[in-house]
C-alpha positions in Angstrom: 14.5 -36.2 26.5 11.5 -35.4 25.6 11.3 -34.7 21.8 7.5 -34.3 21.8 7.4 -30.8 22.5 6.2 -28.7 19.4 6.9 -24.7 21.1 7.8 -23.6 24.5 8.0 -19.7 25.2 10.4 -18.0 27.0 8.4 -15.5 27.1 7.0 -13.7 30.6 2.8 -14.2 31.8 2.3 -10.3 33.4 -1.2 -9.6 34.9 -2.4 -6.5 32.9 -4.7 -3.7 34.8 -5.8 -1.1 31.5 -7.2 2.3 32.3 -8.9 3.9 29.3 -10.5 7.8 28.8 -13.5 8.5 31.0 -16.4 7.2 30.4 -15.2 3.4 29.9 -14.9 1.6 33.3 -10.6 0.6 33.8 -10.2 -3.5 33.8 -8.1 -5.4 36.2 -6.6 -8.9 36.3 -6.0 -9.4 32.2 -4.4 -12.5 31.7 -1.3 -10.4 29.4 2.5 -11.1 28.1 4.4 -12.1 25.1 4.4 -15.6 26.8 0.7 -16.1 27.3 0.1 -14.8 23.3 2.8 -16.7 22.2 1.1 -19.9 23.7 -2.5 -18.6 22.5 -1.0 -19.0 19.3 0.7 -22.0 19.3 -2.3 -23.5 21.3 -5.3 -22.2 19.2 -3.6 -24.8 16.2 -3.2 -27.7 18.7 -6.4 -29.1 20.4 -6.1 -31.9 23.1 -3.8 -34.4 22.8 -1.9 -32.1 21.1 -2.0 -28.7 23.0 0.6 -30.8 25.4 3.1 -30.3 22.3 2.8 -26.1 23.6 5.4 -26.1 27.1 5.8 -22.4 28.9 6.6 -21.9 32.4 4.3 -19.6 34.7 6.0 -17.7 37.7 2.8 -17.2 40.1 3.0 -14.7 43.2 1.5 -15.2 46.1 -1.5 -12.3 44.3 -2.2 -15.0 41.8 -5.2 -14.9 41.0 -7.8 -17.9 41.1 -9.4 -17.1 37.7 -6.9 -17.5 36.1 -5.2 -19.8 37.3 -8.2 -21.6 35.6 -8.0 -20.4 32.4 -4.7 -21.8 32.0 -5.2 -24.6 33.2 -8.7 -25.3 30.7 -5.6 -24.6 27.8 -4.6 -27.8 28.6 -0.7 -26.9 28.0 2.1 -28.1 29.6 2.8 -25.9 31.9 4.9 -25.3 34.3 3.2 -23.5 37.2 6.5 -21.8 39.8 5.2 -20.8 42.8 6.8 -17.9 44.0 4.7 -17.2 47.5 7.2 -15.0 48.7 6.8 -12.7 45.5 3.6 -10.8 43.6 3.4 -11.7 40.1 4.4 -9.3 37.3 2.1 -7.0 37.2 1.4 -4.5 33.5 0.2 -1.2 34.4 -1.7 0.2 30.4 -3.3 3.6 29.3 -5.1 3.2 26.2 -5.8 7.2 24.6 -6.5 8.6 21.6 -5.1 8.1 18.5 -3.9 4.6 19.1 -2.1 6.1 22.5 -0.8 3.8 24.8 1.9 3.4 27.8 3.0 0.5 29.3 4.8 0.0 33.0 5.7 -2.4 35.3 3.8 -2.4 38.5 5.9 -5.3 40.1 9.0 -6.6 39.7 9.8 -8.6 36.7 10.8 -12.1 36.5 12.6 -13.2 33.7 13.1 -16.7 32.0 16.4 -18.1 30.2 17.4 -21.3 29.1 18.4 -22.4 32.6 14.9 -21.6 33.9 13.9 -24.3 31.6 12.4 -27.9 32.7 14.3 -31.9 31.1 10.5 -31.9 29.4 10.6 -28.2 27.3 14.5 -28.4 26.7 13.9 -30.6 23.6 10.8 -28.1 21.7 11.6 -28.5 18.3 10.6 -24.4 18.5 11.3 -22.0 21.1 9.9 -18.3 21.2 11.5 -15.7 23.4 11.4 -11.5 22.7 14.9 -9.7 24.7 17.9 -7.7 23.4 20.7 -8.9 21.5 22.8 -9.5 24.6 20.3 -12.6 25.9 19.3 -13.4 22.4 22.3 -15.2 21.8 23.1 -16.1 26.0 19.6 -18.1 24.9 20.1 -19.9 22.0 23.8 -20.6 22.8 22.7 -22.0 25.7 19.9 -23.5 24.8 21.8 -25.6 22.7 24.9 -26.6 24.7 22.8 -28.5 26.4 21.2 -30.0 24.7 24.3 -31.1 23.1 25.1 -32.3 26.5 22.3 -35.3 26.6 22.5 -36.0 22.8 24.7 -34.0 20.3 23.0 -35.5 17.3 19.6 -33.3 18.2 17.9 -31.6 15.7 18.3 -28.2 15.6 15.2 -26.3 17.3 13.8 -23.1 15.1 14.6 -20.3 17.1 12.2 -17.1 16.9 13.8 -13.8 18.4 11.3 -10.6 18.8 14.0 -8.3 19.5 13.2 -5.6 22.6 11.6 -2.8 21.7 13.3 -0.5 24.2 16.3 -1.7 22.3 15.6 -1.1 18.4 17.5 2.1 18.1 20.3 2.8 16.2 23.1 2.5 19.0 21.7 -1.4 19.3 21.5 -2.1 15.3 24.9 -3.7 15.5 24.4 -6.0 17.9 21.1 -7.1 16.5 22.4 -8.3 13.2 25.3 -10.2 14.8 22.3 -12.2 17.3 20.7 -12.5 14.4 22.4 -15.1 12.5 22.0 -17.0 15.6 18.8 -17.7 15.1 15.7 -18.4 12.2 13.1 -16.2 12.5 13.8 -12.2 13.2 10.8 -10.7 13.6 10.1 -6.5 14.8 7.5 -4.6 14.3 7.5 -2.1 11.5 7.6 0.6 14.0 11.0 -1.6 15.9 12.5 -1.6 12.4 11.7 1.4 11.1 13.4 2.8 14.8 17.0 0.9 14.0 17.7 3.3 11.3 16.2 6.8 12.5 13.5 5.7 9.6 9.1 6.7 10.3 7.8 3.4 8.6 4.5 5.7 8.9 4.3 7.5 5.3 3.8 11.4 5.7 0.9 11.8 3.5 -2.0 9.5 5.1 -0.2 7.2 8.2 -0.2 4.1 6.7 2.4 1.9 6.3 5.7 2.8 4.3 5.7 -0.5 2.0 8.7 0.1 -0.1 10.9 1.2 3.4 10.1 -2.4 5.3 11.1 -4.1 1.9 14.1 -1.7 2.1 15.0 -1.6 5.8 14.1 -5.9 5.9 16.3 -6.6 3.2 19.7 -5.2 5.1 18.9 -7.5 7.8 18.4 -10.4 5.4 21.7 -9.1 3.4 23.8 -8.8 6.4 23.0 -12.7 7.3 20.0 -14.1 9.9 20.5 -18.0 11.0 23.1 -20.2 10.3 24.6 -20.2 6.9 22.4 -16.9 6.4 19.4 -19.8 6.2 17.3 -17.5 8.3 14.1 -14.7 7.4 13.2 -11.8 8.7 9.1 -11.3 9.5 7.5 -7.8 10.5 4.4 -7.5 11.5 2.9 -3.9 10.6 -0.6 -4.6 12.5 -3.6 -3.5 10.3 -1.8 -4.0 6.9 -0.3 -7.3 7.4 3.1 -8.8 7.4 6.3 -9.1 5.3 8.0 -12.1 5.1 11.7 -11.5 3.8 13.3 -14.6 2.4 15.4 -15.3 -1.0 12.6 -17.8 -1.8 9.9 -16.2 -2.2 9.3 -13.4 -4.9 9.1 -9.6 -3.8 5.7 -9.5 -5.2 4.5 -12.5 -2.9 6.2 -11.5 0.3 3.5 -9.4 1.9 -0.2 -10.8 3.3 -2.8 -9.0 5.0 -4.5 -9.0 8.1 -7.1 -11.1 9.1 -9.0 -7.9 9.6 -8.4 -4.9 7.4 -10.4 -1.6 7.0 -12.8 -3.3 5.0 -13.6 -7.1 6.7 -14.7 -7.4 10.2 -15.2 -11.2 9.0 -17.1 -13.5 8.1 -18.4 -14.1 11.7 -18.6 -10.6 12.3 -15.9 -10.2 14.9 -13.5 -7.1 14.8 -10.2 -5.3 16.5 -11.1 -4.8 20.3 -7.4 -4.6 20.8 -4.8 -5.0 19.3 -2.4 -5.4 22.5 -0.6 -9.5 21.7 -1.8 -9.8 17.8 2.0 -9.7 17.3 2.9 -12.7 20.1 0.1 -14.6 19.1 1.3 -14.0 15.4 4.6 -15.6 16.1 3.3 -19.0 18.1 1.1 -19.9 15.4 3.8 -19.2 13.5 6.0 -20.8 15.1 3.6 -24.2 15.0 2.8 -23.5 11.6 6.9 -24.1 10.7 7.6 -26.5 12.4 4.4 -28.4 11.3 4.4 -27.3 7.4 4.8 -30.3 4.7 5.2 -27.7 2.0 8.5 -28.6 0.2 10.4 -25.7 0.1 11.6 -23.2 3.3 9.8 -20.5 1.5 6.7 -21.8 1.2 6.8 -23.3 5.1 7.1 -19.8 5.9 4.2 -18.7 3.7 1.8 -21.4 4.7 3.1 -20.5 9.0 2.8 -17.1 8.3 -1.2 -17.9 7.2 -1.5 -19.1 10.2 0.2 -16.9 12.4 -2.4 -14.0 10.5 -4.9 -16.3 11.8 -3.9 -16.2 15.2 -3.6 -12.6 15.4 -7.0 -12.2 14.9 -8.3 -14.9 18.1 -5.7 -12.1 19.9 -7.4 -9.1 19.2 -10.5 -9.7 19.6 -11.5 -8.4 22.8 -9.8 -7.8 25.9 -7.5 -10.4 27.3 -7.8 -13.8 25.7 -10.9 -15.0 23.9 -13.3 -18.0 24.8 -12.4 -20.9 24.7 -15.5 -23.6 23.9 -17.0 -26.1 21.9 -19.1 -27.6 19.8 -20.1 -31.2 18.3 -18.0 -30.4 15.7 -14.7 -29.9 18.1 -12.9 -26.9 20.0 -14.2 -23.1 19.7 -12.8 -20.0 20.1 -15.2 -16.6 20.7 -16.9 -19.2 19.4 -15.7 -19.6 16.3 -13.9 -23.2 14.3 -10.0 -22.6 14.3 -10.2 -24.3 11.0 -12.8 -22.7 9.1 -11.3 -19.0 10.1 -8.4 -20.3 8.3 -10.3 -21.3 5.2 -12.5 -18.2 5.1 -8.7 -16.2 4.7 -6.8 -18.6 2.6 -10.1 -18.0 0.0 -9.8 -14.4 0.8 -5.8 -14.0 0.0 -5.5 -16.9 -2.8 -8.7 -15.3 -5.0 
């Protein structure tokens, strides 16, 4: 039994090709997927040897690129690479256009992960992340819990963080999603997905910006329906360039919004800025996960807010480039895109705390 794994994702790795409007050239063999970006978010705050506490599964098909394998190995995580030479690696086709247009489809069959995919070393992680529909969510939570109980009935409950599958964020699936929310500790749709559950557009008609009041209203419906065992969980709504909203009973309503690291009036102290928002939400949840289980704050509301700060910083690194940021280092330690993660956390805390 391994109780030292802080984070494990059941999200997939996807190798992307991205097509932009002419004359910008297309790019191929881009490391992506919800699993990759959530691991990135957790890994940013876990330099070696703590990097070994971040666990994930990579199904490498016959076409798995050597350059991507080298990047994964350089992160020094606990990565279980399953060689599957009889299939192609899960790949995605992306097309970007004006006004934030994006089209996506899988170009090869996907190989989904669930609790039966977990090695013994992953099973006792302190937190789990997954993106799926409500039925699979319940199956994963009960499956992990059952497998843990068979080995050690007294093992503490892990933190379960759930991203509802975007295509199932509809009024028809709202009841099932509310039921699944009672099984997890954090349910985290983005603002568009939250609105879609209620057939509501969360963008204001006047300026296209996020309608904060509507996000608060709809989040409260989830919270009042019950999130987590004994309604002790929370709703974290990822709102892109607006930041995030934290629906938690211990956080006063006036303190529930956190801004994004990159806003319309700042490009960050290092001069970096947003290049591609893909993966920002997944990275946010990876950072949030390790923040929640490592926080020393007294109340659950304080722990969530501290964790969301890490999540916000994690998202900022994910969106500065196509694909993942570059891991490097200097005499002071690890850098990502030439930046020390701790320095960016400190900058963001100064900004939000005045």
